[in-house]
C-alpha positions in Angstrom: -3.1 22.5 -22.3 -6.3 21.5 -20.5 -6.4 17.9 -19.3 -9.4 15.9 -20.4 -10.6 18.5 -22.9 -11.5 15.8 -25.4 -13.4 13.6 -22.9 -17.1 13.8 -22.5 -18.1 15.7 -19.3 -20.3 12.8 -18.1 -17.4 10.4 -18.5 -15.1 12.7 -16.5 -17.8 13.1 -13.8 -18.1 9.2 -13.6 -14.3 8.9 -13.2 -14.3 11.6 -10.5 -17.2 9.9 -8.7 -15.7 6.4 -8.7 -12.2 7.6 -7.7 -13.6 9.7 -4.9 -15.5 6.8 -3.5 -12.6 4.4 -3.8 -10.1 6.8 -2.2 -12.5 7.3 0.7 -12.9 3.6 1.1 -9.2 2.8 1.2 -7.9 5.9 3.0 -7.1 5.2 6.6 -8.7 7.5 9.2 -5.4 9.0 10.2 -4.9 10.1 6.6 -8.4 11.5 6.1 -7.1 15.1 6.1 -5.3 14.3 2.8 -8.2 12.5 1.2 -9.0 15.3 -1.3 -5.3 15.7 -2.2 -5.0 11.9 -2.8 -8.2 12.0 -5.0 -6.9 14.9 -7.0 -3.5 13.2 -7.6 -5.0 10.0 -8.7 -7.6 11.8 -10.9 -4.8 13.7 -12.7 -2.7 10.5 -13.1 -5.7 8.7 -14.7 -6.5 11.6 -17.1 -2.8 11.9 -18.1 -2.6 8.2 -18.9 -6.0 8.4 -20.7 -4.6 11.1 -23.0 -1.6 9.1 -24.0 -3.9 6.8 -25.9 -4.9 8.1 -29.3 -7.6 5.5 -29.9 -10.8 5.3 -28.0 -10.0 3.9 -24.6 -12.3 3.7 -21.5 -11.1 2.9 -18.0 -13.0 0.4 -16.0 -14.2 0.7 -12.4 -11.7 -2.0 -11.4 -8.9 0.0 -13.0 -10.0 3.1 -11.1 -10.1 1.1 -7.9 -6.6 -0.2 -8.3 -5.4 3.4 -9.1 -7.1 4.6 -5.9 -5.4 1.9 -3.8 -2.0 2.8 -5.3 -2.6 6.5 -4.7 -3.5 5.8 -1.1 -0.4 3.6 -0.7 1.8 6.3 -2.2 0.4 8.9 0.2 1.0 6.6 3.2 4.6 6.1 2.1 5.0 9.8 1.5 3.6 10.7 5.0 5.7 7.9 6.6 8.8 9.3 4.9 9.4 6.1 2.9 10.2 5.8 -0.8 7.1 5.8 -3.1 8.7 4.2 -6.1 9.6 0.9 -4.3 6.8 -1.6 -3.7 8.9 -3.4 -1.0 9.3 -0.3 1.1 10.7 -2.0 4.1 13.5 -3.7 2.2 15.4 -0.5 1.8 14.3 1.4 4.8 16.9 2.1 7.5 14.3 1.9 10.2 10.6 1.1 10.3 8.2 4.0 10.3 7.4 5.6 13.6 4.4 3.8 15.1 1.3 5.9 14.9 -0.8 3.6 17.2 1.1 4.3 20.4 -0.5 6.5 23.0 1.2 10.0 22.7 1.4 10.1 26.5 3.5 6.9 26.5 6.7 7.1 28.5 10.2 6.8 27.0 10.5 3.1 28.0 7.4 2.2 26.1 8.4 4.2 23.0 11.9 2.5 23.1 10.2 -0.9 23.4 8.0 -0.2 20.4 11.0 1.0 18.4 13.0 -2.1 19.3 10.0 -4.3 18.2 9.9 -2.4 14.9 13.6 -3.0 14.4 13.2 -6.7 15.1 10.2 -6.8 12.7 12.3 -5.1 10.0 15.2 -7.5 10.5 12.8 -10.5 10.3 11.1 -9.3 7.2 14.4 -8.8 5.5 15.5 -12.3 6.5 12.5 -14.0 4.8 13.1 -15.8 1.5 12.2 -13.7 -1.5 8.8 -15.2 -2.4 7.7 -15.4 1.3 8.8 -11.8 1.8 7.0 -10.6 -1.3 3.8 -12.4 -0.4 3.8 -11.2 3.3 4.6 -7.6 2.3 1.8 -7.5 -0.4 -0.7 -8.9 2.1 0.4 -6.4 4.8 -0.1 -3.6 2.2 -3.7 -4.7 1.7 -3.6 -6.8 -1.4 -6.2 -9.6 -1.6 -5.0 -13.2 -2.1 -6.0 -13.0 -5.7 -4.0 -9.8 -6.2 -1.0 -11.4 -4.4 -1.2 -14.4 -6.8 -1.3 -12.1 -9.8 1.7 -10.1 -8.6 3.6 -13.2 -7.9 2.7 -14.9 -11.2 1.0 -18.0 -9.6 -2.4 -19.2 -8.5 -4.3 -18.3 -5.4 -3.4 -21.5 -3.5 0.3 -20.8 -4.1 -0.1 -17.2 -2.9 -2.1 -18.4 0.2 0.6 -20.9 1.0 3.4 -18.4 0.6 1.6 -15.9 2.9 1.0 -18.6 5.5 4.5 -20.0 5.5 6.0 -16.5 5.4 3.9 -15.5 8.4 5.0 -18.7 10.3 8.6 -17.9 9.6 8.2 -14.3 10.6 6.5 -15.4 13.9 9.4 -17.9 14.6 12.0 -15.2 13.9 10.3 -12.6 16.1 9.9 -15.1 18.9 13.6 -16.0 18.6 14.4 -12.3 19.2 12.1 -12.3 22.3 9.3 -10.3 20.8 6.0 -11.3 22.4 3.1 -11.7 19.9 
């Protein structure tokens, strides 16, 4: 079976072009080596979904953009060793991912300090009320306020308030644990 065999070549080329640009746009620099693999995974997902529909169905550029963002997020979770099927990845993680922004030449004290901060952050995120935790985590994962509102089933003002209040509570929790911000 050949994927996309019934689709016009110019339409497949357009999907390929848009996905490649969107993956490149959303892929962090430290994951650039996997950019082509991410693009290929997302492209295959889109084509497989496309073939499920018997009637004429065309994807939009916004759909492809969302697919690219989700593909990049899955790749980040996979590389970080976190579950890819859970949108709230920190809720079930035993420990936060290893920090990638620390100088590799850092000493053991500095590494231990960052690990402790990560543990405190994980504890504080878990302690947030459900809607605040969801709003903060979606925002951390790169969702826009409009997308957070859509995911939470509310309007943009409610999402913005949940993000702000969640961040405030997160800050208070971290400060109570002695984490300097």
